[in-house]
All heavy atoms as TSV, in Angstrom:
chain	resi	resn	atom	element	x	y	z
A	1	MET	N	N	30.406	121.966	109.113
A	1	MET	CA	C	29.707	123.227	109.132
A	1	MET	C	C	29.140	123.558	107.741
A	1	MET	O	O	27.997	123.970	107.623
A	1	MET	CB	C	30.660	124.333	109.613
A	1	MET	CG	C	30.013	125.678	109.654
A	1	MET	SD	S	28.714	125.715	110.869
A	1	MET	CE	C	29.191	127.095	111.809
A	2	VAL	N	N	29.954	123.342	106.712
A	2	VAL	CA	C	29.510	123.624	105.348
A	2	VAL	C	C	28.352	122.712	104.962
A	2	VAL	O	O	27.394	123.148	104.316
A	2	VAL	CB	C	30.686	123.476	104.344
A	2	VAL	CG1	C	30.204	123.625	102.924
A	2	VAL	CG2	C	31.775	124.491	104.647
A	3	GLU	N	N	28.419	121.463	105.383
A	3	GLU	CA	C	27.344	120.521	105.065
A	3	GLU	C	C	26.021	120.970	105.698
A	3	GLU	O	O	24.971	120.914	105.052
A	3	GLU	CB	C	27.705	119.124	105.560
A	3	GLU	CG	C	26.660	118.091	105.196
A	3	GLU	CD	C	27.036	116.686	105.635
A	3	GLU	OE1	O	28.130	116.497	106.205
A	3	GLU	OE2	O	26.223	115.780	105.416
A	4	LYS	N	N	26.056	121.435	106.913
A	4	LYS	CA	C	24.834	121.906	107.575
A	4	LYS	C	C	24.259	123.122	106.847
A	4	LYS	O	O	23.044	123.239	106.692
A	4	LYS	CB	C	25.112	122.235	109.034
A	4	LYS	CG	C	25.312	121.016	109.887
A	4	LYS	CD	C	25.493	121.377	111.338
A	4	LYS	CE	C	25.707	120.093	112.132
A	4	LYS	NZ	N	25.704	120.314	113.558
A	5	ILE	N	N	25.125	123.999	106.399
A	5	ILE	CA	C	24.678	125.174	105.658
A	5	ILE	C	C	24.042	124.750	104.341
A	5	ILE	O	O	22.968	125.236	103.966
A	5	ILE	CB	C	25.848	126.152	105.423
A	5	ILE	CG1	C	26.305	126.752	106.753
A	5	ILE	CG2	C	25.454	127.255	104.435
A	5	ILE	CD1	C	27.610	127.512	106.674
A	6	MET	N	N	24.684	123.833	103.641
A	6	MET	CA	C	24.153	123.367	102.356
A	6	MET	C	C	22.815	122.646	102.542
A	6	MET	O	O	21.913	122.790	101.711
A	6	MET	CB	C	25.155	122.459	101.649
A	6	MET	CG	C	26.408	123.178	101.173
A	6	MET	SD	S	26.061	124.582	100.111
A	6	MET	CE	C	25.335	123.802	98.703
A	7	MET	N	N	22.670	121.883	103.616
A	7	MET	CA	C	21.405	121.199	103.875
A	7	MET	C	C	20.289	122.219	104.104
A	7	MET	O	O	19.167	122.035	103.623
A	7	MET	CB	C	21.548	120.265	105.076
A	7	MET	CG	C	22.362	119.021	104.754
A	7	MET	SD	S	22.725	117.975	106.174
A	7	MET	CE	C	21.086	117.569	106.746
A	8	ALA	N	N	20.593	123.288	104.804
A	8	ALA	CA	C	19.596	124.336	105.040
A	8	ALA	C	C	19.220	125.024	103.728
A	8	ALA	O	O	18.043	125.313	103.483
A	8	ALA	CB	C	20.134	125.348	106.045
A	9	ILE	N	N	20.201	125.260	102.881
A	9	ILE	CA	C	19.938	125.893	101.579
A	9	ILE	C	C	19.060	124.996	100.724
A	9	ILE	O	O	18.104	125.456	100.098
A	9	ILE	CB	C	21.270	126.236	100.868
A	9	ILE	CG1	C	21.977	127.371	101.615
A	9	ILE	CG2	C	21.025	126.611	99.411
A	9	ILE	CD1	C	23.387	127.643	101.135
A	10	TRP	N	N	19.353	123.691	100.684
A	10	TRP	CA	C	18.555	122.767	99.865
A	10	TRP	C	C	17.116	122.683	100.361
A	10	TRP	O	O	16.194	122.541	99.572
A	10	TRP	CB	C	19.179	121.373	99.835
A	10	TRP	CG	C	20.246	121.274	98.794
A	10	TRP	CD1	C	21.580	121.147	99.009
A	10	TRP	CD2	C	20.074	121.335	97.377
A	10	TRP	NE1	N	22.238	121.135	97.814
A	10	TRP	CE2	C	21.349	121.243	96.796
A	10	TRP	CE3	C	18.972	121.461	96.544
A	10	TRP	CZ2	C	21.548	121.262	95.430
A	10	TRP	CZ3	C	19.177	121.493	95.170
A	10	TRP	CH2	C	20.445	121.383	94.630
A	11	ARG	N	N	16.908	122.755	101.673
A	11	ARG	CA	C	15.535	122.726	102.190
A	11	ARG	C	C	14.724	123.906	101.664
A	11	ARG	O	O	13.535	123.788	101.402
A	11	ARG	CB	C	15.539	122.734	103.718
A	11	ARG	CG	C	15.862	121.399	104.299
A	11	ARG	CD	C	15.656	121.383	105.816
A	11	ARG	NE	N	16.331	120.241	106.367
A	11	ARG	CZ	C	17.450	120.281	107.081
A	11	ARG	NH1	N	18.002	121.441	107.368
A	11	ARG	NH2	N	18.009	119.187	107.524
A	12	VAL	N	N	15.389	125.046	101.501
A	12	VAL	CA	C	14.717	126.231	100.974
A	12	VAL	C	C	14.516	126.108	99.462
A	12	VAL	O	O	13.478	126.486	98.929
A	12	VAL	CB	C	15.531	127.508	101.307
A	12	VAL	CG1	C	14.963	128.728	100.623
A	12	VAL	CG2	C	15.584	127.717	102.822
A	13	LEU	N	N	15.503	125.556	98.758
A	13	LEU	CA	C	15.457	125.474	97.297
A	13	LEU	C	C	14.580	124.350	96.761
A	13	LEU	O	O	14.043	124.457	95.653
A	13	LEU	CB	C	16.868	125.318	96.730
A	13	LEU	CG	C	17.788	126.514	96.881
A	13	LEU	CD1	C	19.162	126.195	96.305
A	13	LEU	CD2	C	17.211	127.746	96.208
A	14	ASN	N	N	14.434	123.258	97.505
A	14	ASN	CA	C	13.695	122.086	97.018
A	14	ASN	C	C	12.328	122.413	96.420
A	14	ASN	O	O	11.999	121.899	95.355
A	14	ASN	CB	C	13.549	121.040	98.113
A	14	ASN	CG	C	14.636	119.995	98.051
A	14	ASN	OD1	O	15.388	119.888	97.099
A	14	ASN	ND2	N	14.720	119.206	99.096
A	15	PRO	N	N	11.509	123.251	97.048
A	15	PRO	CA	C	10.184	123.523	96.471
A	15	PRO	C	C	10.230	124.199	95.100
A	15	PRO	O	O	9.264	124.144	94.341
A	15	PRO	CB	C	9.526	124.453	97.503
A	15	PRO	CG	C	10.266	124.221	98.760
A	15	PRO	CD	C	11.656	123.853	98.368
A	16	PHE	N	N	11.337	124.834	94.769
A	16	PHE	CA	C	11.456	125.529	93.490
A	16	PHE	C	C	11.867	124.604	92.343
A	16	PHE	O	O	11.832	125.001	91.186
A	16	PHE	CB	C	12.438	126.693	93.600
A	16	PHE	CG	C	11.982	127.740	94.568
A	16	PHE	CD1	C	12.556	127.844	95.826
A	16	PHE	CD2	C	10.952	128.602	94.236
A	16	PHE	CE1	C	12.122	128.796	96.726
A	16	PHE	CE2	C	10.507	129.573	95.126
A	16	PHE	CZ	C	11.094	129.661	96.380
A	17	PHE	N	N	12.276	123.389	92.664
A	17	PHE	CA	C	12.636	122.414	91.642
A	17	PHE	C	C	11.360	121.711	91.181
A	17	PHE	O	O	10.908	120.753	91.789
A	17	PHE	CB	C	13.635	121.394	92.196
A	17	PHE	CG	C	15.025	121.932	92.329
A	17	PHE	CD1	C	15.403	122.633	93.455
A	17	PHE	CD2	C	15.946	121.737	91.323
A	17	PHE	CE1	C	16.680	123.135	93.585
A	17	PHE	CE2	C	17.232	122.230	91.440
A	17	PHE	CZ	C	17.604	122.936	92.572
A	18	ILE	N	N	10.795	122.199	90.087
A	18	ILE	CA	C	9.548	121.653	89.558
A	18	ILE	C	C	9.767	121.180	88.128
A	18	ILE	O	O	10.765	121.511	87.493
A	18	ILE	CB	C	8.398	122.684	89.622
A	18	ILE	CG1	C	8.788	123.961	88.890
A	18	ILE	CG2	C	8.020	122.983	91.058
A	18	ILE	CD1	C	7.676	124.981	88.787
A	19	GLY	N	N	8.839	120.393	87.637
A	19	GLY	CA	C	8.947	119.881	86.273
A	19	GLY	C	C	10.153	118.972	86.129
A	19	GLY	O	O	10.421	118.129	86.984
A	20	GLY	N	N	10.900	119.154	85.064
A	20	GLY	CA	C	12.078	118.333	84.802
A	20	GLY	C	C	13.185	118.519	85.821
A	20	GLY	O	O	14.030	117.641	86.004
A	21	MET	N	N	13.187	119.652	86.499
A	21	MET	CA	C	14.229	119.910	87.498
A	21	MET	C	C	13.971	119.174	88.814
A	21	MET	O	O	14.852	119.097	89.662
A	21	MET	CB	C	14.320	121.422	87.775
A	21	MET	CG	C	14.855	122.230	86.611
A	21	MET	SD	S	16.542	121.797	86.198
A	21	MET	CE	C	17.389	122.376	87.650
A	22	SER	N	N	12.764	118.620	88.983
A	22	SER	CA	C	12.451	117.956	90.246
A	22	SER	C	C	13.350	116.756	90.505
A	22	SER	O	O	13.522	116.347	91.646
A	22	SER	CB	C	10.982	117.531	90.286
A	22	SER	OG	O	10.729	116.512	89.347
A	23	ARG	N	N	13.946	116.207	89.458
A	23	ARG	CA	C	14.834	115.054	89.652
A	23	ARG	C	C	16.094	115.413	90.424
A	23	ARG	O	O	16.815	114.539	90.888
A	23	ARG	CB	C	15.195	114.424	88.320
A	23	ARG	CG	C	16.032	115.333	87.437
A	23	ARG	CD	C	16.513	114.710	86.173
A	23	ARG	NE	N	15.406	114.158	85.424
A	23	ARG	CZ	C	15.525	113.544	84.277
A	23	ARG	NH1	N	16.698	113.409	83.727
A	23	ARG	NH2	N	14.491	113.076	83.664
A	24	TYR	N	N	16.371	116.698	90.568
A	24	TYR	CA	C	17.593	117.140	91.243
A	24	TYR	C	C	17.360	117.651	92.656
A	24	TYR	O	O	18.236	118.266	93.249
A	24	TYR	CB	C	18.283	118.220	90.406
A	24	TYR	CG	C	18.625	117.742	89.031
A	24	TYR	CD1	C	17.991	118.272	87.920
A	24	TYR	CD2	C	19.562	116.739	88.839
A	24	TYR	CE1	C	18.286	117.818	86.646
A	24	TYR	CE2	C	19.859	116.271	87.577
A	24	TYR	CZ	C	19.222	116.816	86.486
A	24	TYR	OH	O	19.519	116.359	85.237
A	25	LYS	N	N	16.195	117.384	93.218
A	25	LYS	CA	C	15.926	117.806	94.582
A	25	LYS	C	C	16.867	117.099	95.551
A	25	LYS	O	O	17.321	115.985	95.292
A	25	LYS	CB	C	14.482	117.474	94.975
A	25	LYS	CG	C	13.459	118.360	94.321
A	25	LYS	CD	C	12.081	118.010	94.818
A	25	LYS	CE	C	11.040	118.938	94.258
A	25	LYS	NZ	N	9.712	118.650	94.818
A	26	GLY	N	N	17.119	117.746	96.663
A	26	GLY	CA	C	17.987	117.167	97.677
A	26	GLY	C	C	17.248	116.153	98.534
A	26	GLY	O	O	16.024	116.180	98.644
A	27	MET	N	N	18.021	115.243	99.140
A	27	MET	CA	C	17.433	114.216	99.998
A	27	MET	C	C	18.452	113.875	101.086
A	27	MET	O	O	19.656	113.871	100.832
A	27	MET	CB	C	17.131	112.971	99.152
A	27	MET	CG	C	16.461	111.862	99.902
A	27	MET	SD	S	16.057	110.450	98.852
A	27	MET	CE	C	14.603	111.064	98.040
A	28	GLU	N	N	17.963	113.596	102.272
A	28	GLU	CA	C	18.863	113.253	103.377
A	28	GLU	C	C	19.531	111.910	103.131
A	28	GLU	O	O	18.940	111.004	102.537
A	28	GLU	CB	C	18.094	113.205	104.693
A	28	GLU	CG	C	17.618	114.567	105.165
A	28	GLU	CD	C	16.988	114.505	106.532
A	28	GLU	OE1	O	17.345	113.601	107.321
A	28	GLU	OE2	O	16.134	115.359	106.804
A	29	ALA	N	N	20.747	111.777	103.621
A	29	ALA	CA	C	21.533	110.563	103.407
A	29	ALA	C	C	20.840	109.324	103.959
A	29	ALA	O	O	20.886	108.255	103.337
A	29	ALA	CB	C	22.921	110.721	104.028
A	30	LYS	N	N	20.170	109.444	105.111
A	30	LYS	CA	C	19.501	108.268	105.685
A	30	LYS	C	C	18.390	107.778	104.761
A	30	LYS	O	O	18.152	106.586	104.645
A	30	LYS	CB	C	18.966	108.555	107.082
A	30	LYS	CG	C	17.844	109.562	107.145
A	30	LYS	CD	C	17.379	109.796	108.562
A	30	LYS	CE	C	16.269	110.829	108.571
A	30	LYS	NZ	N	15.826	111.124	109.914
A	31	ASN	N	N	17.703	108.697	104.068
A	31	ASN	CA	C	16.660	108.293	103.128
A	31	ASN	C	C	17.247	107.691	101.856
A	31	ASN	O	O	16.671	106.764	101.283
A	31	ASN	CB	C	15.755	109.477	102.792
A	31	ASN	CG	C	14.886	109.872	103.956
A	31	ASN	OD1	O	14.589	109.062	104.817
A	31	ASN	ND2	N	14.497	111.126	104.002
A	32	ILE	N	N	18.388	108.195	101.433
A	32	ILE	CA	C	19.065	107.605	100.280
A	32	ILE	C	C	19.467	106.172	100.604
A	32	ILE	O	O	19.267	105.266	99.796
A	32	ILE	CB	C	20.298	108.445	99.883
A	32	ILE	CG1	C	19.837	109.809	99.356
A	32	ILE	CG2	C	21.144	107.715	98.845
A	32	ILE	CD1	C	20.954	110.792	99.124
A	33	ALA	N	N	20.004	105.962	101.794
A	33	ALA	CA	C	20.403	104.611	102.207
A	33	ALA	C	C	19.206	103.672	102.253
A	33	ALA	O	O	19.275	102.533	101.778
A	33	ALA	CB	C	21.098	104.668	103.560
A	34	ARG	N	N	18.090	104.135	102.805
A	34	ARG	CA	C	16.881	103.297	102.871
A	34	ARG	C	C	16.378	102.955	101.477
A	34	ARG	O	O	15.987	101.817	101.201
A	34	ARG	CB	C	15.784	104.013	103.652
A	34	ARG	CG	C	16.045	104.071	105.117
A	34	ARG	CD	C	14.935	104.794	105.840
A	34	ARG	NE	N	15.239	104.881	107.261
A	34	ARG	CZ	C	14.904	105.903	108.015
A	34	ARG	NH1	N	14.239	106.915	107.514
A	34	ARG	NH2	N	15.219	105.910	109.284
A	35	ALA	N	N	16.374	103.937	100.573
A	35	ALA	CA	C	15.926	103.696	99.204
A	35	ALA	C	C	16.847	102.709	98.497
A	35	ALA	O	O	16.381	101.838	97.749
A	35	ALA	CB	C	15.859	105.007	98.427
A	36	MET	N	N	18.149	102.797	98.743
A	36	MET	CA	C	19.100	101.870	98.127
A	36	MET	C	C	18.860	100.447	98.609
A	36	MET	O	O	18.922	99.495	97.829
A	36	MET	CB	C	20.537	102.308	98.436
A	36	MET	CG	C	20.945	103.564	97.707
A	36	MET	SD	S	22.550	104.214	98.222
A	36	MET	CE	C	23.620	102.858	97.848
A	37	ILE	N	N	18.589	100.298	99.899
A	37	ILE	CA	C	18.300	98.970	100.446
A	37	ILE	C	C	17.044	98.402	99.796
A	37	ILE	O	O	17.008	97.242	99.388
A	37	ILE	CB	C	18.146	99.039	101.981
A	37	ILE	CG1	C	19.504	99.312	102.631
A	37	ILE	CG2	C	17.529	97.752	102.522
A	37	ILE	CD1	C	19.426	99.681	104.095
A	38	ASN	N	N	16.015	99.235	99.676
A	38	ASN	CA	C	14.768	98.788	99.064
A	38	ASN	C	C	14.958	98.438	97.590
A	38	ASN	O	O	14.386	97.461	97.106
A	38	ASN	CB	C	13.684	99.855	99.226
A	38	ASN	CG	C	13.247	100.001	100.658
A	38	ASN	OD1	O	13.346	99.063	101.434
A	38	ASN	ND2	N	12.783	101.169	101.023
A	39	ALA	N	N	15.773	99.203	96.882
A	39	ALA	CA	C	16.045	98.909	95.471
A	39	ALA	C	C	16.796	97.593	95.334
A	39	ALA	O	O	16.538	96.812	94.409
A	39	ALA	CB	C	16.848	100.047	94.847
A	40	ALA	N	N	17.704	97.321	96.251
A	40	ALA	CA	C	18.492	96.088	96.189
A	40	ALA	C	C	17.644	94.851	96.459
A	40	ALA	O	O	17.980	93.751	96.015
A	40	ALA	CB	C	19.646	96.157	97.186
A	41	LYS	N	N	16.540	95.021	97.156
A	41	LYS	CA	C	15.662	93.886	97.455
A	41	LYS	C	C	14.942	93.368	96.216
A	41	LYS	O	O	14.493	92.227	96.186
A	41	LYS	CB	C	14.615	94.289	98.496
A	41	LYS	CG	C	15.175	94.489	99.878
A	41	LYS	CD	C	14.073	94.915	100.827
A	41	LYS	CE	C	14.611	95.153	102.221
A	41	LYS	NZ	N	13.564	95.652	103.119
A	42	ASN	N	N	14.808	94.203	95.212
A	42	ASN	CA	C	14.061	93.835	94.023
A	42	ASN	C	C	14.787	94.334	92.770
A	42	ASN	O	O	14.304	95.241	92.096
A	42	ASN	CB	C	12.646	94.417	94.100
A	42	ASN	CG	C	11.715	93.764	93.122
A	42	ASN	OD1	O	12.059	92.795	92.469
A	42	ASN	ND2	N	10.527	94.303	93.006
A	43	PRO	N	N	15.948	93.759	92.447
A	43	PRO	CA	C	16.719	94.250	91.304
A	43	PRO	C	C	16.087	93.850	89.964
A	43	PRO	O	O	15.684	92.708	89.778
A	43	PRO	CB	C	18.076	93.577	91.487
A	43	PRO	CG	C	17.771	92.330	92.237
A	43	PRO	CD	C	16.588	92.663	93.128
A	44	PHE	N	N	15.968	94.809	89.058
A	44	PHE	CA	C	15.408	94.554	87.737
A	44	PHE	C	C	16.482	94.595	86.653
A	44	PHE	O	O	16.430	93.847	85.698
A	44	PHE	CB	C	14.326	95.580	87.396
A	44	PHE	CG	C	13.089	95.423	88.228
A	44	PHE	CD1	C	12.781	96.326	89.217
A	44	PHE	CD2	C	12.223	94.362	88.018
A	44	PHE	CE1	C	11.643	96.189	89.979
A	44	PHE	CE2	C	11.084	94.204	88.776
A	44	PHE	CZ	C	10.790	95.123	89.758
A	45	VAL	N	N	17.414	95.494	86.796
A	45	VAL	CA	C	18.464	95.671	85.791
A	45	VAL	C	C	19.806	95.771	86.496
A	45	VAL	O	O	19.884	96.015	87.690
A	45	VAL	CB	C	18.218	96.947	84.949
A	45	VAL	CG1	C	16.992	96.790	84.081
A	45	VAL	CG2	C	18.087	98.169	85.814
A	46	LYS	N	N	20.866	95.595	85.718
A	46	LYS	CA	C	22.193	95.666	86.318
A	46	LYS	C	C	22.535	97.079	86.781
A	46	LYS	O	O	23.083	97.270	87.838
A	46	LYS	CB	C	23.243	95.175	85.330
A	46	LYS	CG	C	23.178	93.687	85.094
A	46	LYS	CD	C	24.309	93.239	84.219
A	46	LYS	CE	C	24.231	91.740	84.026
A	46	LYS	NZ	N	25.334	91.236	83.242
A	47	VAL	N	N	22.222	98.079	85.951
A	47	VAL	CA	C	22.528	99.466	86.291
A	47	VAL	C	C	21.272	100.304	86.116
A	47	VAL	O	O	20.629	100.243	85.077
A	47	VAL	CB	C	23.650	100.024	85.392
A	47	VAL	CG1	C	23.906	101.487	85.698
A	47	VAL	CG2	C	24.917	99.213	85.543
A	48	LYS	N	N	20.932	101.066	87.126
A	48	LYS	CA	C	19.782	101.962	87.034
A	48	LYS	C	C	20.115	103.247	87.767
A	48	LYS	O	O	20.657	103.217	88.864
A	48	LYS	CB	C	18.531	101.337	87.653
A	48	LYS	CG	C	17.355	102.297	87.684
A	48	LYS	CD	C	16.038	101.594	87.628
A	48	LYS	CE	C	14.846	102.506	87.753
A	48	LYS	NZ	N	14.794	103.633	86.882
A	49	VAL	N	N	19.780	104.366	87.150
A	49	VAL	CA	C	19.972	105.674	87.773
A	49	VAL	C	C	18.642	106.065	88.407
A	49	VAL	O	O	17.619	106.123	87.731
A	49	VAL	CB	C	20.407	106.730	86.740
A	49	VAL	CG1	C	20.492	108.104	87.377
A	49	VAL	CG2	C	21.728	106.331	86.106
A	50	TYR	N	N	18.660	106.310	89.696
A	50	TYR	CA	C	17.467	106.724	90.409
A	50	TYR	C	C	17.521	108.223	90.651
A	50	TYR	O	O	18.502	108.732	91.179
A	50	TYR	CB	C	17.361	106.009	91.767
A	50	TYR	CG	C	17.048	104.543	91.653
A	50	TYR	CD1	C	18.049	103.595	91.680
A	50	TYR	CD2	C	15.741	104.113	91.519
A	50	TYR	CE1	C	17.765	102.238	91.573
A	50	TYR	CE2	C	15.438	102.757	91.413
A	50	TYR	CZ	C	16.455	101.841	91.441
A	50	TYR	OH	O	16.169	100.511	91.336
A	51	HIS	N	N	16.467	108.908	90.274
A	51	HIS	CA	C	16.356	110.337	90.540
A	51	HIS	C	C	15.452	110.529	91.752
A	51	HIS	O	O	14.961	109.569	92.346
A	51	HIS	CB	C	15.805	111.073	89.316
A	51	HIS	CG	C	16.749	111.033	88.159
A	51	HIS	ND1	N	17.908	111.769	88.131
A	51	HIS	CD2	C	16.722	110.338	87.009
A	51	HIS	CE1	C	18.548	111.535	87.005
A	51	HIS	NE2	N	17.851	110.658	86.310
A	52	TRP	N	N	15.211	111.781	92.123
A	52	TRP	CA	C	14.488	112.099	93.343
A	52	TRP	C	C	13.141	111.390	93.431
A	52	TRP	O	O	12.821	110.780	94.440
A	52	TRP	CB	C	14.312	113.620	93.448
A	52	TRP	CG	C	13.669	114.050	94.713
A	52	TRP	CD1	C	14.294	114.243	95.916
A	52	TRP	CD2	C	12.288	114.298	94.936
A	52	TRP	NE1	N	13.366	114.614	96.861
A	52	TRP	CE2	C	12.131	114.665	96.287
A	52	TRP	CE3	C	11.157	114.260	94.124
A	52	TRP	CZ2	C	10.902	114.980	96.839
A	52	TRP	CZ3	C	9.932	114.581	94.676
A	52	TRP	CH2	C	9.809	114.936	96.020
A	53	LYS	N	N	12.345	111.443	92.382
A	53	LYS	CA	C	11.021	110.813	92.413
A	53	LYS	C	C	11.148	109.300	92.582
A	53	LYS	O	O	10.408	108.688	93.350
A	53	LYS	CB	C	10.235	111.129	91.141
A	53	LYS	CG	C	8.827	110.544	91.183
A	53	LYS	CD	C	8.058	110.815	89.922
A	53	LYS	CE	C	6.677	110.247	89.921
A	53	LYS	NZ	N	6.478	108.973	90.530
A	54	ASP	N	N	12.095	108.693	91.877
A	54	ASP	CA	C	12.317	107.254	92.010
A	54	ASP	C	C	12.692	106.882	93.444
A	54	ASP	O	O	12.203	105.896	93.992
A	54	ASP	CB	C	13.431	106.788	91.070
A	54	ASP	CG	C	13.169	107.132	89.624
A	54	ASP	OD1	O	12.002	106.991	89.191
A	54	ASP	OD2	O	14.120	107.538	88.935
A	55	MET	N	N	13.563	107.690	94.033
A	55	MET	CA	C	14.003	107.425	95.406
A	55	MET	C	C	12.828	107.576	96.369
A	55	MET	O	O	12.652	106.764	97.272
A	55	MET	CB	C	15.130	108.383	95.798
A	55	MET	CG	C	16.367	108.251	94.943
A	55	MET	SD	S	17.256	106.744	95.262
A	55	MET	CE	C	18.258	107.269	96.619
A	56	ASN	N	N	12.024	108.614	96.172
A	56	ASN	CA	C	10.851	108.788	97.040
A	56	ASN	C	C	9.875	107.645	96.886
A	56	ASN	O	O	9.292	107.188	97.855
A	56	ASN	CB	C	10.160	110.123	96.737
A	56	ASN	CG	C	10.515	111.184	97.717
A	56	ASN	OD1	O	11.103	110.911	98.751
A	56	ASN	ND2	N	10.176	112.408	97.406
A	57	ASP	N	N	9.679	107.179	95.659
A	57	ASP	CA	C	8.786	106.043	95.428
A	57	ASP	C	C	9.300	104.810	96.166
A	57	ASP	O	O	8.518	104.058	96.745
A	57	ASP	CB	C	8.647	105.732	93.935
A	57	ASP	CG	C	7.852	106.795	93.200
A	57	ASP	OD1	O	7.149	107.601	93.858
A	57	ASP	OD2	O	7.930	106.822	91.958
A	58	LEU	N	N	10.602	104.593	96.150
A	58	LEU	CA	C	11.187	103.453	96.870
A	58	LEU	C	C	10.945	103.588	98.369
A	58	LEU	O	O	10.689	102.606	99.060
A	58	LEU	CB	C	12.685	103.349	96.590
A	58	LEU	CG	C	13.062	102.778	95.238
A	58	LEU	CD1	C	14.546	102.992	94.974
A	58	LEU	CD2	C	12.714	101.312	95.146
A	59	LEU	N	N	11.027	104.801	98.878
A	59	LEU	CA	C	10.803	105.018	100.314
A	59	LEU	C	C	9.343	104.803	100.684
A	59	LEU	O	O	9.035	104.268	101.748
A	59	LEU	CB	C	11.226	106.434	100.712
A	59	LEU	CG	C	12.719	106.684	100.722
A	59	LEU	CD1	C	12.998	108.168	100.917
A	59	LEU	CD2	C	13.402	105.874	101.797
A	60	LEU	N	N	8.436	105.228	99.817
A	60	LEU	CA	C	7.012	105.130	100.120
A	60	LEU	C	C	6.446	103.728	99.912
A	60	LEU	O	O	5.551	103.310	100.635
A	60	LEU	CB	C	6.223	106.124	99.259
A	60	LEU	CG	C	6.510	107.595	99.505
A	60	LEU	CD1	C	5.779	108.448	98.486
A	60	LEU	CD2	C	6.135	107.989	100.912
A	61	ASN	N	N	6.955	103.015	98.926
A	61	ASN	CA	C	6.399	101.722	98.554
A	61	ASN	C	C	6.952	100.543	99.330
A	61	ASN	O	O	6.365	99.483	99.342
A	61	ASN	CB	C	6.567	101.471	97.062
A	61	ASN	CG	C	5.750	102.452	96.247
A	61	ASN	OD1	O	4.705	102.905	96.672
A	61	ASN	ND2	N	6.251	102.790	95.076
A	62	TYR	N	N	8.114	100.711	99.945
A	62	TYR	CA	C	8.739	99.610	100.664
A	62	TYR	C	C	9.088	100.056	102.064
A	62	TYR	O	O	9.540	101.156	102.278
A	62	TYR	CB	C	10.023	99.151	99.956
A	62	TYR	CG	C	9.791	98.679	98.547
A	62	TYR	CD1	C	10.011	99.525	97.473
A	62	TYR	CD2	C	9.366	97.388	98.300
A	62	TYR	CE1	C	9.790	99.080	96.170
A	62	TYR	CE2	C	9.147	96.945	97.019
A	62	TYR	CZ	C	9.360	97.805	95.951
A	62	TYR	OH	O	9.157	97.363	94.686
A	63	LYS	N	N	8.898	99.183	103.010
A	63	LYS	CA	C	9.264	99.478	104.394
A	63	LYS	C	C	10.340	98.506	104.842
A	63	LYS	O	O	10.321	97.338	104.494
A	63	LYS	CB	C	8.039	99.335	105.318
A	63	LYS	CG	C	6.927	100.270	104.976
A	63	LYS	CD	C	7.314	101.708	105.177
A	63	LYS	CE	C	6.163	102.621	104.803
A	63	LYS	NZ	N	6.552	103.978	104.616
A	64	ILE	N	N	11.279	99.005	105.625
A	64	ILE	CA	C	12.373	98.171	106.153
A	64	ILE	C	C	11.890	97.447	107.385
A	64	ILE	O	O	11.201	97.950	108.195
A	64	ILE	CB	C	13.620	99.016	106.468
A	64	ILE	CG1	C	14.157	99.648	105.187
A	64	ILE	CG2	C	14.677	98.199	107.152
A	64	ILE	CD1	C	15.321	100.561	105.395
């Protein structure tokens, strides 16, 4: 129940995260999983931190 409430709150808050704060936007778990799979297909470095824009780029640029 709490997770559903938090997801609804993030949907409302996401548009307000602009500029440097945009890296902290919320994303659904299924999209995070898809982005992780796409990142694993083309590894460049041992450790990389992906923020919201990076994750969205992975979703848009690669298809499963």
